N, C-alpha and C positions, 0 to 999 in steps of 0.2 A: 757195619752190618745193616742189612735191610730190615726195619722193623714192619713195614707195610709194603707189600708188592700187588699190585692189580694188574691182572693179564686179560687183554681182550674181553672187557666187560661191555655187556650189552643189557640195557635196562629199558623195558617198554611199560607203556600204560594202556589200559583197556579204556577206551572212550566210545561210548555209543556202539557197543559190541564189535568194535575194531580195535586193532593193535596197532599202536604208533610206537616206533623206536625213539626213545628219547636220548639215551647213552649209546653212541655208536662205535664200538670197538675201542675203548679207551684203555690205555695201559699206563701205569705211573708206579713210582715207588718213592719212598721217603726213608732216609737212613737214621740210625741213631743219633740224637743230639742235632738233627737237621731241622730248619723250619722250611716247609715247602709252601709257596703261595700259589693258590689256584685263582687267575683272575679272569674277568669277562663281564660282558654285561648281564643284566637280568635274564633269565632264561637261557643262558648259554650252557646249563647242565652242571654247574659247579656244585651246588648243594645236592641235586640228586646223585650225582656220583658217590658223594661221601654218605649220604643216607643209604645208599646200596651197600656200602661197606659196613655200616653198622647194622643195617637191618631194620630201618624204621620208614620204609616207604610207605605212602598213603596205601589203602586197601587195593586200589586199582593198579598198583604199580608192582612189577616183579623183574628179577633178574632173569633174562633169557639164558645167558650163558656166559663163560669166563670163569676166572679164578680170582679169589680174594684172599692172600696168603698174609696172615699175621704171624710173624716169626716162623715161617714155614709152615704153618697150619692152615689148611683152607677153611675159611669161615663159613663157606656155603655147604660144606660136607659135615659141620658140626650139628649135634642134637640141640634142640632148644635151650635144655637146661645148661648144656655146655657153654653154648653161646652167652646165656645170661651171667655165667660165672665171669666172663671176659669183661662183659660192658659194665661200665662203672667201677671196674677194677683196673684191669690192664689197658682197657680202651675207653676214653671218655669224650663226650662232645658238649660244647657249650654253643648257645644260640644267640642272636642278636637282641631277643626280647626275654629277660631273666624271668619275667612273670610266667612264661610258659613252663618253667621248671620248679616254680614255687607255689604251693598252696597257701591262698591268702588266709585259710583258717588255721594254719600250722605256724608254730614259732620258728624262727631261724635255727635256734638249737635242734629242733625236732628234726628238720630237713638234713642238716649235716650228720647228726646221730645215726639216722636211718641209714645213709649210706655207708658210713663206717661199719654199723652192726650186720649189715647186710653182707658184708665181704670179710669182715674179721670176727673172730670169735672172742667178742669181749662184752662186757656188761654195759648198761646205760651209764654208770658212773665213769668208767673209763672212756666210753665215747664222748662223754661231756667234756672231759679234759682235752680231748684230742680236737673237738669242735672248737674249744677256747684257743687252742694253739693255732689252728688254721685259720681263725679270724685274724689272729696277730700277724700271721705269715702274710696274708693279703691285705695287711695295714688297715684294719678297721679298728678305731680306738675304743677302748671300754669295751672289751670283747665279752666279759662275763656278764654284763648288764645286757648287751646286744643281743646275747642268745636267747633271751627271754622275750624279745620283741617279735613283731610280725612283719611280713614283707612290705605293707604299706607304710610302715614306720621307717623304711629306708628310702634314700634317694635312689635315681636310677644307676648311677654309679656305683652306689654301695651295694645294691641288688645284683650288679654284675659281679662285683668282687666276692659276694656270697656264692654266686654260682660257679665261679672260677675256683674257689675254696672247695667246693663241693666234688668239682671234677678231679682236683689235685690231691683230695684227702688220702686216697689209697695209692699214692705215687704211681700213676699210670705209666706205661711205656709210650703210649700214643695218645696225643690230645687233638682233637679236630675242633677248631674254632671257626664258625659259621657266621660271619659278618658280626664279631663280637662287640663293634662300638658303633654300628650305625646309627642306633637310637640315642646316642649320647653327644653332647655338645664337645667342642673341640679340645678344651682343656681336659675333660675327664676322659676322653678318647686317648689322649697322649698318657694319662696316667694308668690307664688299664693296659695299653699295649707296652708300656715299659714294665708293668707288673708281669704280665705274661713273659716277656722276653728275660726277665731277671729269673723267674722260676723255671722257665724252659732251660736256662743255662745251668742253674743249680742243681737240676735234676737230671740233664742230659736227656731230655724227653725228645722224641720225635714229634713235631707239630705240623698239621696241616692247617693252614690260614687261608679261609675262603673269604674273598673280598673283590669289590670291584674298584676299590681306591688304590690307585697306583703308587701314591705317596707312602701308604702304609706298606705295601710291598716292599717298596725300595729300603725302607728302614727297618723292616722286621725279617726278610726272608733271605735264604741262601740260594735257592732255585726257585723258577718259576714256570707254572704251565699257564698258557694262555688258551682259553676254551671259547669256543662258539659253535652253536648248533649241535651240541651234544658230541663234539669232538675236540681233540687237542690239535690245534693249529701250529703252534710253536712252543717250545720248550728250550730252558738254557739257564745258566747261572743268572744271577742278578745282573751282573756286569754286562753279560752277553745280550741279555733281554733289552736292558735300558741303553747301552752303549752301541749295539750293532743288531738293531731288530731286522728280521728278514722277512716275516710275513706281512702283506699289505694290512690284515686286520691289526696287527701289533703296532704297526707304523701309525695307522689311524688312531689307534687309542693314545700313542704317544702325541700326537700332533693335537688332540683335544684337551690336553692338560695345560692350564695356565702356566706360564714361565715368569718368574719375577724379574729375570734378567733379560727378558726380550724386549722390543721396541713396545711403548705402551699403546701405539697405535696397531701393533699386530693383532690380527684377529685369529680367535680360535677356529679350527676347522671342525666342524661337526661331520659325524659320519652319516650321510644321507641314508634315508630309507629306515625300515624296520627290521628287527631280528625275525627269523622265520619262525612259525609256529610247528607243533607237532603234525598239523594236518597238511602244511605246504612245505615240508621240508625238501630242498633241492636235492636231486639225484647226485650231484657232483659236489664240489666245495660248497659248504653251506654259506660262505660269505660271498660267492659270486655275483648275487643279485645287488650287492651294495658296493663291490669293489671298482675302482676306476681303473684297475689294469686288467679286468676280467677279459679271457678269451673265450672262444667258442666252446673249447674242450672243457673250460671250468664248469660249466653248467651240467656237463653230463658225466664227467669222469673225476672221482675224487683221487687227488694226486698222493703219491707215495712220499714218505719222508727223505728228506735230503739233509744229510749231516754235515755240518760246517766244523765240528769238534767232537770229541768224546761226550762232551755235555749238551752241545746246541744243535737243535735240528728243526725243520720247518716242513709244512706240508703245503706246498704251493708249486703250480706248474711254472710259474716264473722263476722259482728258485731250482728248477730242474727235476722236480717230482715227476716221474713217469706215469705211465697208466697204472691204475690199481688192479 
């Protein structure tokens, strides 16, 4: 069952009285119990796509067109109060910096209780009991005492566990995790990802994991979308993307990853050039200016999708993508 389905999403930003298209005709879906990874360099459109879904774009950003279906309900057609009832309840989002979600002047208990009371008809005493339970679930020891403490009394990893607990306390159907471990050291990253994976499996949640870390994608995700320049360039199962990448951008990402099994003298292959900005987005394939295999048509014509299986497709003229 599709929990989330995005159809032909276009999102723009107003900059200096001009409109620039940031998300260009993106379509995706995530099923119940599935972890979908969205990978790509900074500025590729990963976070903007999901912020469009949740409705938390900056003041100069707006959805131009498309559909965003949550369990077949178009979120773009909902009234503000109807959408607020979904957010924080059926749909939740966590970010890489937990302090953006935590008020330094409020206790940890207050944060979790407010989320519970906003969506459940319970009193503060009942909410406090649930808050203590959720801290135990996210493996924070001495939960009862910890509820009385403030965010600055927690480590970065512990704060991220609190934010995950806040996101899961109302048993959401969809969790969007935007670079949830970037600011943490490697050991804590592993613990947080293991926690998300366990809770996702136990609750059969649909999860969208946004990251630039391919190792995280490989260990966490069932399917993968590769984004660049506001478009999806390749999509497939984890095995298809890692074992049989088709798009030159996906191949370039793979070649830039250190491999412990390779020759110690082997050099990593950097991706030459810089990602396009909103003001200088190519007319055709956004990766064309940096692609070693680019042809004349690539700069002017966006290729259509070429399917390699029911789950695997790539948007590239080299793969046989025709005129758009």
